[in-house]
CHARMM-style PDB file with segment names, atoms N, HN, CA, C and O in Angstrom:
ATOM      1  N   UNK     1     -22.937 -12.463  18.646  1.00  0.00      PROA
ATOM      2  CA  UNK     1     -22.273 -11.179  18.804  1.00  0.00      PROA
ATOM      3  C   UNK     1     -21.033 -11.092  17.921  1.00  0.00      PROA
ATOM      4  O   UNK     1     -20.748 -10.043  17.344  1.00  0.00      PROA
ATOM      5  N   UNK     2     -20.303 -12.187  17.818  1.00  0.00      PROA
ATOM      6  HN  UNK     2     -20.534 -13.040  18.287  1.00  0.00      PROA
ATOM      7  CA  UNK     2     -19.085 -12.186  17.010  1.00  0.00      PROA
ATOM      8  C   UNK     2     -19.398 -11.932  15.543  1.00  0.00      PROA
ATOM      9  O   UNK     2     -18.677 -11.199  14.866  1.00  0.00      PROA
ATOM     10  N   UNK     3     -20.483 -12.544  15.051  1.00  0.00      PROA
ATOM     11  HN  UNK     3     -21.069 -13.139  15.601  1.00  0.00      PROA
ATOM     12  CA  UNK     3     -20.818 -12.397  13.638  1.00  0.00      PROA
ATOM     13  C   UNK     3     -21.260 -10.972  13.316  1.00  0.00      PROA
ATOM     14  O   UNK     3     -20.989 -10.469  12.225  1.00  0.00      PROA
ATOM     15  N   UNK     4     -21.935 -10.324  14.255  1.00  0.00      PROA
ATOM     16  HN  UNK     4     -22.156 -10.732  15.140  1.00  0.00      PROA
ATOM     17  CA  UNK     4     -22.354  -8.938  14.044  1.00  0.00      PROA
ATOM     18  C   UNK     4     -21.128  -8.042  13.960  1.00  0.00      PROA
ATOM     19  O   UNK     4     -21.060  -7.165  13.099  1.00  0.00      PROA
ATOM     20  N   UNK     5     -20.170  -8.249  14.835  1.00  0.00      PROA
ATOM     21  HN  UNK     5     -20.225  -8.962  15.535  1.00  0.00      PROA
ATOM     22  CA  UNK     5     -18.952  -7.447  14.829  1.00  0.00      PROA
ATOM     23  C   UNK     5     -18.150  -7.691  13.555  1.00  0.00      PROA
ATOM     24  O   UNK     5     -17.590  -6.755  12.983  1.00  0.00      PROA
ATOM     25  N   UNK     6     -18.094  -8.937  13.112  1.00  0.00      PROA
ATOM     26  HN  UNK     6     -18.549  -9.697  13.577  1.00  0.00      PROA
ATOM     27  CA  UNK     6     -17.359  -9.255  11.886  1.00  0.00      PROA
ATOM     28  C   UNK     6     -18.006  -8.571  10.685  1.00  0.00      PROA
ATOM     29  O   UNK     6     -17.305  -8.018   9.837  1.00  0.00      PROA
ATOM     30  N   UNK     7     -19.326  -8.602  10.607  1.00  0.00      PROA
ATOM     31  HN  UNK     7     -19.895  -9.051  11.296  1.00  0.00      PROA
ATOM     32  CA  UNK     7     -20.025  -7.940   9.501  1.00  0.00      PROA
ATOM     33  C   UNK     7     -19.816  -6.430   9.547  1.00  0.00      PROA
ATOM     34  O   UNK     7     -19.695  -5.782   8.508  1.00  0.00      PROA
ATOM     35  N   UNK     8     -19.773  -5.873  10.758  1.00  0.00      PROA
ATOM     36  HN  UNK     8     -19.872  -6.399  11.602  1.00  0.00      PROA
ATOM     37  CA  UNK     8     -19.533  -4.441  10.899  1.00  0.00      PROA
ATOM     38  C   UNK     8     -18.143  -4.083  10.396  1.00  0.00      PROA
ATOM     39  O   UNK     8     -17.979  -3.098   9.675  1.00  0.00      PROA
ATOM     40  N   UNK     9     -17.138  -4.875  10.770  1.00  0.00      PROA
ATOM     41  HN  UNK     9     -17.271  -5.675  11.355  1.00  0.00      PROA
ATOM     42  CA  UNK     9     -15.775  -4.618  10.312  1.00  0.00      PROA
ATOM     43  C   UNK     9     -15.665  -4.741   8.797  1.00  0.00      PROA
ATOM     44  O   UNK     9     -14.954  -3.961   8.163  1.00  0.00      PROA
ATOM     45  N   UNK    10     -16.359  -5.709   8.213  1.00  0.00      PROA
ATOM     46  HN  UNK    10     -16.936  -6.343   8.728  1.00  0.00      PROA
ATOM     47  CA  UNK    10     -16.339  -5.859   6.757  1.00  0.00      PROA
ATOM     48  C   UNK    10     -17.004  -4.668   6.081  1.00  0.00      PROA
ATOM     49  O   UNK    10     -16.539  -4.210   5.038  1.00  0.00      PROA
ATOM     50  N   UNK    11     -18.074  -4.168   6.658  1.00  0.00      PROA
ATOM     51  HN  UNK    11     -18.452  -4.540   7.506  1.00  0.00      PROA
ATOM     52  CA  UNK    11     -18.752  -2.999   6.090  1.00  0.00      PROA
ATOM     53  C   UNK    11     -17.866  -1.760   6.178  1.00  0.00      PROA
ATOM     54  O   UNK    11     -17.797  -0.976   5.232  1.00  0.00      PROA
ATOM     55  N   UNK    12     -17.192  -1.584   7.304  1.00  0.00      PROA
ATOM     56  HN  UNK    12     -17.248  -2.221   8.072  1.00  0.00      PROA
ATOM     57  CA  UNK    12     -16.290  -0.442   7.458  1.00  0.00      PROA
ATOM     58  C   UNK    12     -15.138  -0.546   6.464  1.00  0.00      PROA
ATOM     59  O   UNK    12     -14.743   0.457   5.870  1.00  0.00      PROA
ATOM     60  N   UNK    13     -14.598  -1.741   6.277  1.00  0.00      PROA
ATOM     61  HN  UNK    13     -14.919  -2.556   6.759  1.00  0.00      PROA
ATOM     62  CA  UNK    13     -13.508  -1.931   5.316  1.00  0.00      PROA
ATOM     63  C   UNK    13     -13.966  -1.617   3.896  1.00  0.00      PROA
ATOM     64  O   UNK    13     -13.212  -1.034   3.118  1.00  0.00      PROA
ATOM     65  N   UNK    14     -15.188  -1.995   3.556  1.00  0.00      PROA
ATOM     66  HN  UNK    14     -15.801  -2.468   4.188  1.00  0.00      PROA
ATOM     67  CA  UNK    14     -15.711  -1.698   2.218  1.00  0.00      PROA
ATOM     68  C   UNK    14     -15.866  -0.193   2.017  1.00  0.00      PROA
ATOM     69  O   UNK    14     -15.530   0.332   0.955  1.00  0.00      PROA
ATOM     70  N   UNK    15     -16.370   0.496   3.028  1.00  0.00      PROA
ATOM     71  HN  UNK    15     -16.643   0.070   3.890  1.00  0.00      PROA
ATOM     72  CA  UNK    15     -16.538   1.950   2.924  1.00  0.00      PROA
ATOM     73  C   UNK    15     -15.182   2.637   2.792  1.00  0.00      PROA
ATOM     74  O   UNK    15     -15.033   3.560   1.992  1.00  0.00      PROA
ATOM     75  N   UNK    16     -14.199   2.200   3.563  1.00  0.00      PROA
ATOM     76  HN  UNK    16     -14.320   1.449   4.213  1.00  0.00      PROA
ATOM     77  CA  UNK    16     -12.861   2.792   3.482  1.00  0.00      PROA
ATOM     78  C   UNK    16     -12.249   2.547   2.110  1.00  0.00      PROA
ATOM     79  O   UNK    16     -11.651   3.451   1.526  1.00  0.00      PROA
ATOM     80  N   UNK    17     -12.395   1.329   1.590  1.00  0.00      PROA
ATOM     81  HN  UNK    17     -12.880   0.594   2.064  1.00  0.00      PROA
ATOM     82  CA  UNK    17     -11.838   1.006   0.275  1.00  0.00      PROA
ATOM     83  C   UNK    17     -12.452   1.881  -0.809  1.00  0.00      PROA
ATOM     84  O   UNK    17     -11.732   2.432  -1.643  1.00  0.00      PROA
ATOM     85  N   UNK    18     -13.778   2.014  -0.805  1.00  0.00      PROA
ATOM     86  HN  UNK    18     -14.363   1.567  -0.127  1.00  0.00      PROA
ATOM     87  CA  UNK    18     -14.428   2.850  -1.815  1.00  0.00      PROA
ATOM     88  C   UNK    18     -14.098   4.326  -1.615  1.00  0.00      PROA
ATOM     89  O   UNK    18     -13.983   5.066  -2.592  1.00  0.00      PROA
ATOM     90  N   UNK    19     -13.945   4.765  -0.379  1.00  0.00      PROA
ATOM     91  HN  UNK    19     -14.038   4.164   0.415  1.00  0.00      PROA
ATOM     92  CA  UNK    19     -13.597   6.163  -0.121  1.00  0.00      PROA
ATOM     93  C   UNK    19     -12.208   6.493  -0.648  1.00  0.00      PROA
ATOM     94  O   UNK    19     -11.995   7.561  -1.223  1.00  0.00      PROA
ATOM     95  N   UNK    20     -11.268   5.584  -0.454  1.00  0.00      PROA
ATOM     96  HN  UNK    20     -11.441   4.717   0.013  1.00  0.00      PROA
ATOM     97  CA  UNK    20      -9.916   5.793  -0.975  1.00  0.00      PROA
ATOM     98  C   UNK    20      -9.947   5.862  -2.496  1.00  0.00      PROA
ATOM     99  O   UNK    20      -9.310   6.725  -3.100  1.00  0.00      PROA
ATOM    100  N   UNK    21     -10.693   4.949  -3.109  1.00  0.00      PROA
ATOM    101  HN  UNK    21     -11.211   4.248  -2.618  1.00  0.00      PROA
ATOM    102  CA  UNK    21     -10.778   4.924  -4.569  1.00  0.00      PROA
ATOM    103  C   UNK    21     -11.396   6.208  -5.114  1.00  0.00      PROA
ATOM    104  O   UNK    21     -10.881   6.789  -6.069  1.00  0.00      PROA
ATOM    105  N   UNK    22     -12.490   6.648  -4.516  1.00  0.00      PROA
ATOM    106  HN  UNK    22     -12.909   6.175  -3.740  1.00  0.00      PROA
ATOM    107  CA  UNK    22     -13.150   7.876  -4.971  1.00  0.00      PROA
ATOM    108  C   UNK    22     -12.257   9.091  -4.720  1.00  0.00      PROA
ATOM    109  O   UNK    22     -12.208  10.007  -5.540  1.00  0.00      PROA
ATOM    110  N   UNK    23     -11.560   9.096  -3.596  1.00  0.00      PROA
ATOM    111  HN  UNK    23     -11.601   8.351  -2.930  1.00  0.00      PROA
ATOM    112  CA  UNK    23     -10.647  10.199  -3.300  1.00  0.00      PROA
ATOM    113  C   UNK    23      -9.514  10.301  -4.301  1.00  0.00      PROA
ATOM    114  O   UNK    23      -9.157  11.398  -4.730  1.00  0.00      PROA
ATOM    115  N   UNK    24      -8.947   9.163  -4.676  1.00  0.00      PROA
ATOM    116  HN  UNK    24      -9.238   8.271  -4.328  1.00  0.00      PROA
ATOM    117  CA  UNK    24      -7.881   9.163  -5.683  1.00  0.00      PROA
ATOM    118  C   UNK    24      -8.416   9.685  -7.008  1.00  0.00      PROA
ATOM    119  O   UNK    24      -7.766  10.495  -7.670  1.00  0.00      PROA
ATOM    120  N   UNK    25      -9.595   9.223  -7.392  1.00  0.00      PROA
ATOM    121  HN  UNK    25     -10.122   8.565  -6.855  1.00  0.00      PROA
ATOM    122  CA  UNK    25     -10.180   9.678  -8.656  1.00  0.00      PROA
ATOM    123  C   UNK    25     -10.422  11.186  -8.640  1.00  0.00      PROA
ATOM    124  O   UNK    25     -10.065  11.881  -9.591  1.00  0.00      PROA
ATOM    125  N   UNK    26     -11.023  11.692  -7.569  1.00  0.00      PROA
ATOM    126  HN  UNK    26     -11.312  11.127  -6.797  1.00  0.00      PROA
ATOM    127  CA  UNK    26     -11.324  13.123  -7.508  1.00  0.00      PROA
ATOM    128  C   UNK    26     -10.057  13.967  -7.446  1.00  0.00      PROA
ATOM    129  O   UNK    26     -10.003  15.054  -8.021  1.00  0.00      PROA
ATOM    130  N   UNK    27      -9.046  13.472  -6.756  1.00  0.00      PROA
ATOM    131  HN  UNK    27      -9.090  12.589  -6.289  1.00  0.00      PROA
ATOM    132  CA  UNK    27      -7.790  14.213  -6.668  1.00  0.00      PROA
ATOM    133  C   UNK    27      -7.098  14.282  -8.022  1.00  0.00      PROA
ATOM    134  O   UNK    27      -6.614  15.339  -8.426  1.00  0.00      PROA
ATOM    135  N   UNK    28      -7.054  13.154  -8.718  1.00  0.00      PROA
ATOM    136  HN  UNK    28      -7.447  12.295  -8.389  1.00  0.00      PROA
ATOM    137  CA  UNK    28      -6.342  13.117  -9.994  1.00  0.00      PROA
ATOM    138  C   UNK    28      -7.131  13.735 -11.139  1.00  0.00      PROA
ATOM    139  O   UNK    28      -6.533  14.243 -12.088  1.00  0.00      PROA
ATOM    140  N   UNK    29      -8.451  13.705 -11.074  1.00  0.00      PROA
ATOM    141  HN  UNK    29      -8.936  13.292 -10.303  1.00  0.00      PROA
ATOM    142  CA  UNK    29      -9.248  14.192 -12.201  1.00  0.00      PROA
ATOM    143  C   UNK    29      -9.077  15.692 -12.428  1.00  0.00      PROA
ATOM    144  O   UNK    29      -9.413  16.192 -13.501  1.00  0.00      PROA
ATOM    145  N   UNK    30      -8.570  16.403 -11.453  1.00  0.00      PROA
ATOM    146  HN  UNK    30      -8.297  15.997 -10.581  1.00  0.00      PROA
ATOM    147  CA  UNK    30      -8.321  17.837 -11.634  1.00  0.00      PROA
ATOM    148  C   UNK    30      -7.042  18.093 -12.426  1.00  0.00      PROA
ATOM    149  O   UNK    30      -6.898  19.152 -13.038  1.00  0.00      PROA
ATOM    150  N   UNK    31      -6.114  17.140 -12.421  1.00  0.00      PROA
ATOM    151  HN  UNK    31      -6.231  16.280 -11.924  1.00  0.00      PROA
ATOM    152  CA  UNK    31      -4.792  17.379 -12.986  1.00  0.00      PROA
ATOM    153  C   UNK    31      -4.488  16.558 -14.233  1.00  0.00      PROA
ATOM    154  O   UNK    31      -3.614  16.936 -15.013  1.00  0.00      PROA
ATOM    155  N   UNK    32      -5.176  15.464 -14.435  1.00  0.00      PROA
ATOM    156  HN  UNK    32      -5.886  15.157 -13.801  1.00  0.00      PROA
ATOM    157  CA  UNK    32      -4.916  14.594 -15.585  1.00  0.00      PROA
ATOM    158  C   UNK    32      -6.247  14.309 -16.279  1.00  0.00      PROA
ATOM    159  O   UNK    32      -7.304  14.606 -15.722  1.00  0.00      PROA
ATOM    160  N   UNK    33      -6.212  13.736 -17.493  1.00  0.00      PROA
ATOM    161  HN  UNK    33      -5.353  13.495 -17.945  1.00  0.00      PROA
ATOM    162  CA  UNK    33      -7.473  13.369 -18.148  1.00  0.00      PROA
ATOM    163  C   UNK    33      -8.286  12.388 -17.296  1.00  0.00      PROA
ATOM    164  O   UNK    33      -7.734  11.624 -16.504  1.00  0.00      PROA
ATOM    165  N   UNK    34      -9.594  12.429 -17.478  1.00  0.00      PROA
ATOM    166  HN  UNK    34     -10.042  13.049 -18.122  1.00  0.00      PROA
ATOM    167  CA  UNK    34     -10.499  11.630 -16.651  1.00  0.00      PROA
ATOM    168  C   UNK    34     -10.222  10.141 -16.810  1.00  0.00      PROA
ATOM    169  O   UNK    34     -10.288   9.399 -15.830  1.00  0.00      PROA
ATOM    170  N   UNK    35      -9.915   9.687 -18.021  1.00  0.00      PROA
ATOM    171  HN  UNK    35      -9.862  10.289 -18.817  1.00  0.00      PROA
ATOM    172  CA  UNK    35      -9.678   8.251 -18.204  1.00  0.00      PROA
ATOM    173  C   UNK    35      -8.430   7.814 -17.453  1.00  0.00      PROA
ATOM    174  O   UNK    35      -8.385   6.699 -16.933  1.00  0.00      PROA
ATOM    175  N   UNK    36      -7.418   8.669 -17.386  1.00  0.00      PROA
ATOM    176  HN  UNK    36      -7.454   9.575 -17.808  1.00  0.00      PROA
ATOM    177  CA  UNK    36      -6.208   8.334 -16.628  1.00  0.00      PROA
ATOM    178  C   UNK    36      -6.520   8.255 -15.138  1.00  0.00      PROA
ATOM    179  O   UNK    36      -6.041   7.358 -14.445  1.00  0.00      PROA
ATOM    180  N   UNK    37      -7.320   9.191 -14.652  1.00  0.00      PROA
ATOM    181  HN  UNK    37      -7.710   9.919 -15.215  1.00  0.00      PROA
ATOM    182  CA  UNK    37      -7.719   9.163 -13.244  1.00  0.00      PROA
ATOM    183  C   UNK    37      -8.541   7.920 -12.940  1.00  0.00      PROA
ATOM    184  O   UNK    37      -8.391   7.317 -11.877  1.00  0.00      PROA
ATOM    185  N   UNK    38      -9.412   7.533 -13.875  1.00  0.00      PROA
ATOM    186  HN  UNK    38      -9.534   8.023 -14.739  1.00  0.00      PROA
ATOM    187  CA  UNK    38     -10.243   6.346 -13.660  1.00  0.00      PROA
ATOM    188  C   UNK    38      -9.400   5.080 -13.631  1.00  0.00      PROA
ATOM    189  O   UNK    38      -9.617   4.213 -12.784  1.00  0.00      PROA
ATOM    190  N   UNK    39      -8.448   4.963 -14.539  1.00  0.00      PROA
ATOM    191  HN  UNK    39      -8.272   5.667 -15.227  1.00  0.00      PROA
ATOM    192  CA  UNK    39      -7.581   3.779 -14.560  1.00  0.00      PROA
ATOM    193  C   UNK    39      -6.746   3.716 -13.288  1.00  0.00      PROA
ATOM    194  O   UNK    39      -6.589   2.644 -12.704  1.00  0.00      PROA
ATOM    195  N   UNK    40      -6.214   4.846 -12.858  1.00  0.00      PROA
ATOM    196  HN  UNK    40      -6.342   5.716 -13.333  1.00  0.00      PROA
ATOM    197  CA  UNK    40      -5.421   4.870 -11.630  1.00  0.00      PROA
ATOM    198  C   UNK    40      -6.278   4.517 -10.421  1.00  0.00      PROA
ATOM    199  O   UNK    40      -5.829   3.787  -9.537  1.00  0.00      PROA
ATOM    200  N   UNK    41      -7.504   5.025 -10.373  1.00  0.00      PROA
ATOM    201  HN  UNK    41      -7.868   5.618 -11.091  1.00  0.00      PROA
ATOM    202  CA  UNK    41      -8.404   4.695  -9.268  1.00  0.00      PROA
ATOM    203  C   UNK    41      -8.730   3.206  -9.260  1.00  0.00      PROA
ATOM    204  O   UNK    41      -8.818   2.599  -8.193  1.00  0.00      PROA
ATOM    205  N   UNK    42      -8.910   2.614 -10.434  1.00  0.00      PROA
ATOM    206  HN  UNK    42      -8.839   3.107 -11.301  1.00  0.00      PROA
ATOM    207  CA  UNK    42      -9.152   1.165 -10.498  1.00  0.00      PROA
ATOM    208  C   UNK    42      -7.938   0.376 -10.028  1.00  0.00      PROA
ATOM    209  O   UNK    42      -8.087  -0.646  -9.360  1.00  0.00      PROA
ATOM    210  N   UNK    43      -6.743   0.838 -10.369  1.00  0.00      PROA
ATOM    211  HN  UNK    43      -6.623   1.669 -10.912  1.00  0.00      PROA
ATOM    212  CA  UNK    43      -5.529   0.170  -9.886  1.00  0.00      PROA
ATOM    213  C   UNK    43      -5.420   0.259  -8.364  1.00  0.00      PROA
ATOM    214  O   UNK    43      -5.050  -0.713  -7.706  1.00  0.00      PROA
ATOM    215  N   UNK    44      -5.741   1.418  -7.814  1.00  0.00      PROA
ATOM    216  HN  UNK    44      -6.041   2.208  -8.349  1.00  0.00      PROA
ATOM    217  CA  UNK    44      -5.717   1.578  -6.354  1.00  0.00      PROA
ATOM    218  C   UNK    44      -6.768   0.688  -5.707  1.00  0.00      PROA
ATOM    219  O   UNK    44      -6.517   0.087  -4.663  1.00  0.00      PROA
ATOM    220  N   UNK    45      -7.944   0.601  -6.322  1.00  0.00      PROA
ATOM    221  HN  UNK    45      -8.148   1.089  -7.170  1.00  0.00      PROA
ATOM    222  CA  UNK    45      -9.002  -0.264  -5.806  1.00  0.00      PROA
ATOM    223  C   UNK    45      -8.559  -1.724  -5.816  1.00  0.00      PROA
ATOM    224  O   UNK    45      -8.760  -2.442  -4.836  1.00  0.00      PROA
ATOM    225  N   UNK    46      -7.959  -2.163  -6.914  1.00  0.00      PROA
ATOM    226  HN  UNK    46      -7.795  -1.580  -7.710  1.00  0.00      PROA
ATOM    227  CA  UNK    46      -7.457  -3.538  -6.994  1.00  0.00      PROA
ATOM    228  C   UNK    46      -6.372  -3.811  -5.973  1.00  0.00      PROA
ATOM    229  O   UNK    46      -6.343  -4.880  -5.362  1.00  0.00      PROA
ATOM    230  N   UNK    47      -5.477  -2.848  -5.785  1.00  0.00      PROA
ATOM    231  HN  UNK    47      -5.500  -1.981  -6.281  1.00  0.00      PROA
ATOM    232  CA  UNK    47      -4.418  -3.024  -4.793  1.00  0.00      PROA
ATOM    233  C   UNK    47      -4.990  -3.085  -3.381  1.00  0.00      PROA
ATOM    234  O   UNK    47      -4.501  -3.843  -2.544  1.00  0.00      PROA
ATOM    235  N   UNK    48      -6.020  -2.290  -3.116  1.00  0.00      PROA
ATOM    236  HN  UNK    48      -6.417  -1.674  -3.796  1.00  0.00      PROA
ATOM    237  CA  UNK    48      -6.653  -2.324  -1.795  1.00  0.00      PROA
ATOM    238  C   UNK    48      -7.314  -3.674  -1.542  1.00  0.00      PROA
ATOM    239  O   UNK    48      -7.222  -4.220  -0.442  1.00  0.00      PROA
ATOM    240  N   UNK    49      -7.979  -4.207  -2.557  1.00  0.00      PROA
ATOM    241  HN  UNK    49      -8.054  -3.763  -3.450  1.00  0.00      PROA
ATOM    242  CA  UNK    49      -8.603  -5.524  -2.397  1.00  0.00      PROA
ATOM    243  C   UNK    49      -7.560  -6.613  -2.240  1.00  0.00      PROA
ATOM    244  O   UNK    49      -7.726  -7.532  -1.438  1.00  0.00      PROA
ATOM    245  N   UNK    50      -6.489  -6.509  -3.003  1.00  0.00      PROA
ATOM    246  HN  UNK    50      -6.354  -5.762  -3.654  1.00  0.00      PROA
ATOM    247  CA  UNK    50      -5.444  -7.530  -2.956  1.00  0.00      PROA
ATOM    248  C   UNK    50      -4.732  -7.522  -1.603  1.00  0.00      PROA
ATOM    249  O   UNK    50      -4.345  -8.575  -1.095  1.00  0.00      PROA
ATOM    250  N   UNK    51      -4.562  -6.336  -1.022  1.00  0.00      PROA
ATOM    251  HN  UNK    51      -4.877  -5.481  -1.434  1.00  0.00      PROA
ATOM    252  CA  UNK    51      -3.878  -6.249   0.266  1.00  0.00      PROA
ATOM    253  C   UNK    51      -4.770  -6.682   1.422  1.00  0.00      PROA
ATOM    254  O   UNK    51      -4.298  -6.875   2.543  1.00  0.00      PROA
ATOM    255  N   UNK    52      -6.055  -6.832   1.144  1.00  0.00      PROA
ATOM    256  HN  UNK    52      -6.439  -6.675   0.234  1.00  0.00      PROA
ATOM    257  CA  UNK    52      -6.955  -7.305   2.187  1.00  0.00      PROA
ATOM    258  C   UNK    52      -7.633  -6.205   2.963  1.00  0.00      PROA
ATOM    259  O   UNK    52      -8.251  -6.469   3.995  1.00  0.00      PROA
ATOM    260  N   UNK    53      -7.533  -4.980   2.494  1.00  0.00      PROA
ATOM    261  HN  UNK    53      -7.031  -4.765   1.656  1.00  0.00      PROA
ATOM    262  CA  UNK    53      -8.191  -3.873   3.188  1.00  0.00      PROA
ATOM    263  C   UNK    53      -9.678  -3.923   2.969  1.00  0.00      PROA
ATOM    264  OT1 UNK    53     -10.405  -3.070   3.477  1.00  0.00      PROA
TER     265      UNK     53
END
């Protein structure tokens, strides 16, 4: 039971991390060039992974 719950939490964390990254990209892509939005989204993704989210 513990391993199932741990895998579920890891899956939820992965979905949240990717959702934040995609949200940042979509928000910024309307106001700045696409490459700038992509680089910023990658930085946010790296920071999310580094923080353990």
